[in-house]
LUMFIKE-994523 format. One record per residue (C-alpha): residue in one letter; z negated, y negated, x. Coordinates in Angstrom, 1 decimal. Each point is the difference from the previous one (the first is absolute). Layout:
<atoms>
<atom rest="A" w="Z" v="Y" u="X"/>
...
</atoms>
This chain:
<atoms>
<atom rest="M" w="88.2" v="-28.6" u="92.4"/>
<atom rest="K" w="-1.7" v="3.1" u="-1.3"/>
<atom rest="K" w="-2.6" v="1.7" u="2.1"/>
<atom rest="K" w="2.1" v="3.2" u="0.5"/>
<atom rest="D" w="2.9" v="-2.1" u="1.2"/>
<atom rest="F" w="-2.2" v="-1.8" u="2.5"/>
<atom rest="V" w="-1.6" v="3.2" u="1.3"/>
<atom rest="T" w="3.5" v="1.6" u="0.3"/>
<atom rest="L" w="1.3" v="-3.1" u="1.9"/>
<atom rest="I" w="-2.9" v="0.0" u="2.5"/>
<atom rest="M" w="0.0" v="3.7" u="0.6"/>
<atom rest="S" w="3.8" v="0.2" u="0.3"/>
<atom rest="T" w="0.2" v="-2.9" u="2.4"/>
<atom rest="F" w="-2.8" v="1.4" u="2.2"/>
<atom rest="G" w="1.4" v="3.5" u="0.0"/>
<atom rest="G" w="3.6" v="-1.1" u="0.5"/>
<atom rest="I" w="-1.0" v="-2.2" u="3.0"/>
<atom rest="L" w="-2.1" v="2.9" u="1.5"/>
<atom rest="F" w="2.8" v="2.5" u="-0.5"/>
<atom rest="A" w="2.7" v="-2.4" u="1.5"/>
<atom rest="L" w="-2.2" v="-0.9" u="3.0"/>
<atom rest="G" w="-0.7" v="3.7" u="0.6"/>
<atom rest="M" w="3.7" v="0.8" u="-0.1"/>
<atom rest="C" w="0.7" v="-2.8" u="2.5"/>
<atom rest="M" w="-2.8" v="1.2" u="2.3"/>
<atom rest="A" w="1.3" v="3.5" u="-0.1"/>
<atom rest="L" w="3.7" v="-0.6" u="0.4"/>
<atom rest="I" w="0.2" v="-3.0" u="2.5"/>
<atom rest="P" w="-0.3" v="1.6" u="3.4"/>
<atom rest="E" w="-0.9" v="-3.3" u="1.7"/>
<atom rest="W" w="-3.3" v="-0.2" u="-2.0"/>
<atom rest="N" w="-1.1" v="3.4" u="1.4"/>
<atom rest="A" w="-2.2" v="0.7" u="-3.1"/>
<atom rest="M" w="1.4" v="3.1" u="-1.6"/>
<atom rest="A" w="-3.4" v="1.7" u="-0.9"/>
<atom rest="Q" w="-1.5" v="-3.3" u="-1.3"/>
<atom rest="G" w="3.2" v="-0.7" u="-2.0"/>
<atom rest="I" w="-0.1" v="3.4" u="-1.6"/>
<atom rest="V" w="-3.7" v="-0.5" u="-1.1"/>
<atom rest="T" w="0.7" v="-3.5" u="-1.2"/>
<atom rest="G" w="3.1" v="1.2" u="-2.0"/>
<atom rest="V" w="-2.0" v="2.8" u="-1.6"/>
<atom rest="I" w="-2.7" v="-2.3" u="-1.0"/>
<atom rest="G" w="2.6" v="-2.4" u="-1.5"/>
<atom rest="A" w="1.6" v="2.9" u="-1.9"/>
<atom rest="A" w="-3.5" v="1.1" u="-1.3"/>
<atom rest="V" w="-0.7" v="-3.5" u="-1.3"/>
<atom rest="L" w="3.4" v="0.0" u="-1.8"/>
<atom rest="L" w="-0.7" v="3.4" u="-1.6"/>
<atom rest="A" w="-3.5" v="-1.2" u="-1.0"/>
<atom rest="M" w="1.7" v="-3.1" u="-1.5"/>
<atom rest="V" w="2.1" v="2.3" u="-2.2"/>
<atom rest="L" w="-2.9" v="1.9" u="-1.2"/>
<atom rest="V" w="-2.1" v="-3.1" u="-0.6"/>
<atom rest="R" w="2.8" v="-1.7" u="-1.9"/>
<atom rest="R" w="0.5" v="3.1" u="-2.3"/>
<atom rest="K" w="-3.8" v="0.1" u="-0.6"/>
<atom rest="M" w="-0.1" v="-3.7" u="-0.9"/>
<atom rest="D" w="3.0" v="0.7" u="-2.4"/>
<atom rest="G" w="-2.0" v="2.8" u="-1.7"/>
<atom rest="K" w="2.6" v="2.6" u="1.1"/>
<atom rest="P" w="-0.7" v="3.3" u="1.8"/>
<atom rest="A" w="0.1" v="-0.1" u="3.8"/>
<atom rest="I" w="3.3" v="1.9" u="0.6"/>
<atom rest="V" w="1.7" v="2.4" u="-2.3"/>
<atom rest="F" w="1.4" v="2.9" u="1.9"/>
<atom rest="N" w="3.1" v="1.6" u="-1.6"/>
<atom rest="G" w="3.4" v="1.0" u="1.1"/>
<atom rest="K" w="1.6" v="-3.3" u="-0.5"/>
<atom rest="T" w="-2.6" v="-1.8" u="2.0"/>
<atom rest="I" w="0.2" v="2.3" u="2.9"/>
<atom rest="G" w="3.8" v="0.1" u="-0.1"/>
<atom rest="T" w="0.1" v="-3.8" u="-0.1"/>
<atom rest="T" w="-2.4" v="-0.3" u="2.9"/>
<atom rest="L" w="2.0" v="2.4" u="2.1"/>
<atom rest="F" w="3.2" v="-1.8" u="-0.9"/>
<atom rest="G" w="-1.6" v="-3.3" u="1.1"/>
<atom rest="I" w="-1.2" v="1.5" u="3.3"/>
<atom rest="F" w="3.5" v="1.4" u="0.6"/>
<atom rest="G" w="1.7" v="-3.3" u="-0.7"/>
<atom rest="A" w="-2.5" v="-1.8" u="2.4"/>
<atom rest="I" w="0.8" v="2.5" u="2.7"/>
<atom rest="V" w="3.7" v="-0.4" u="-0.4"/>
<atom rest="F" w="-0.4" v="-3.8" u="0.1"/>
<atom rest="G" w="-2.2" v="0.2" u="3.1"/>
<atom rest="V" w="2.5" v="2.4" u="1.8"/>
<atom rest="G" w="2.7" v="-2.5" u="-0.7"/>
<atom rest="M" w="-2.1" v="-2.7" u="1.5"/>
<atom rest="C" w="-0.8" v="2.1" u="3.1"/>
<atom rest="M" w="3.7" v="0.8" u="0.4"/>
<atom rest="T" w="0.9" v="-3.6" u="0.2"/>
<atom rest="M" w="-2.9" v="-1.6" u="1.7"/>
<atom rest="I" w="-1.3" v="2.7" u="2.5"/>
<atom rest="W" w="2.9" v="2.4" u="0.6"/>
<atom rest="N" w="2.8" v="-2.6" u="-0.1"/>
<atom rest="I" w="2.1" v="2.0" u="-2.5"/>
<atom rest="M" w="1.1" v="-3.0" u="-2.0"/>
<atom rest="I" w="2.5" v="0.9" u="-2.7"/>
<atom rest="P" w="-1.4" v="3.4" u="-1.0"/>
<atom rest="G" w="-3.5" v="-1.5" u="0.1"/>
<atom rest="I" w="1.0" v="-2.6" u="-2.5"/>
<atom rest="V" w="1.6" v="2.6" u="-2.2"/>
<atom rest="V" w="-3.1" v="2.1" u="0.0"/>
<atom rest="G" w="-2.2" v="-3.1" u="-0.6"/>
<atom rest="I" w="2.0" v="-1.0" u="-2.9"/>
<atom rest="A" w="-0.3" v="3.6" u="-1.4"/>
<atom rest="G" w="-3.8" v="-0.3" u="0.4"/>
<atom rest="I" w="0.1" v="-3.4" u="-1.9"/>
<atom rest="V" w="2.0" v="1.6" u="-2.8"/>
<atom rest="L" w="-2.4" v="3.0" u="-0.2"/>
<atom rest="L" w="-3.0" v="-2.5" u="-0.2"/>
<atom rest="L" w="1.7" v="-2.1" u="-2.6"/>
<atom rest="S" w="0.8" v="3.1" u="-2.1"/>
<atom rest="L" w="-3.8" v="0.4" u="-0.3"/>
<atom rest="I" w="0.0" v="-2.8" u="-2.5"/>
<atom rest="P" w="1.9" v="1.8" u="-2.8"/>
<atom rest="V" w="-1.7" v="3.3" u="0.9"/>
<atom rest="I" w="-3.4" v="-1.5" u="-0.6"/>
<atom rest="K" w="0.8" v="-2.5" u="-2.8"/>
<atom rest="G" w="2.9" v="1.8" u="-1.6"/>
<atom rest="L" w="3.1" v="-1.5" u="-1.5"/>
<atom rest="K" w="-0.1" v="-1.7" u="-3.4"/>
</atoms>
């Protein structure tokens, strides 16, 4: 295993666990840890962002290239994740089963369409 792959593995695992734990702390009312969950989730997200920057630095690439395609792709991914999350909320929290499943599937399709948007079709 290359050094950059090992560093990416460790940082992404640590950041992912912190982010997921923070989400659980913030969203499970029985835990009564909303503020602590938000802090933990933000720390996890920061570790994941740092992992991207470290990985790109170890690959010898610039940190992040800001152009129209990058910004548009990011906004499209955020929109797809929000649609998917709304579908999950509709089914699991608001008890709107069939429309929630349809909205969730639409979110999945939006997120899957990121692959050809980013990689392109050959």
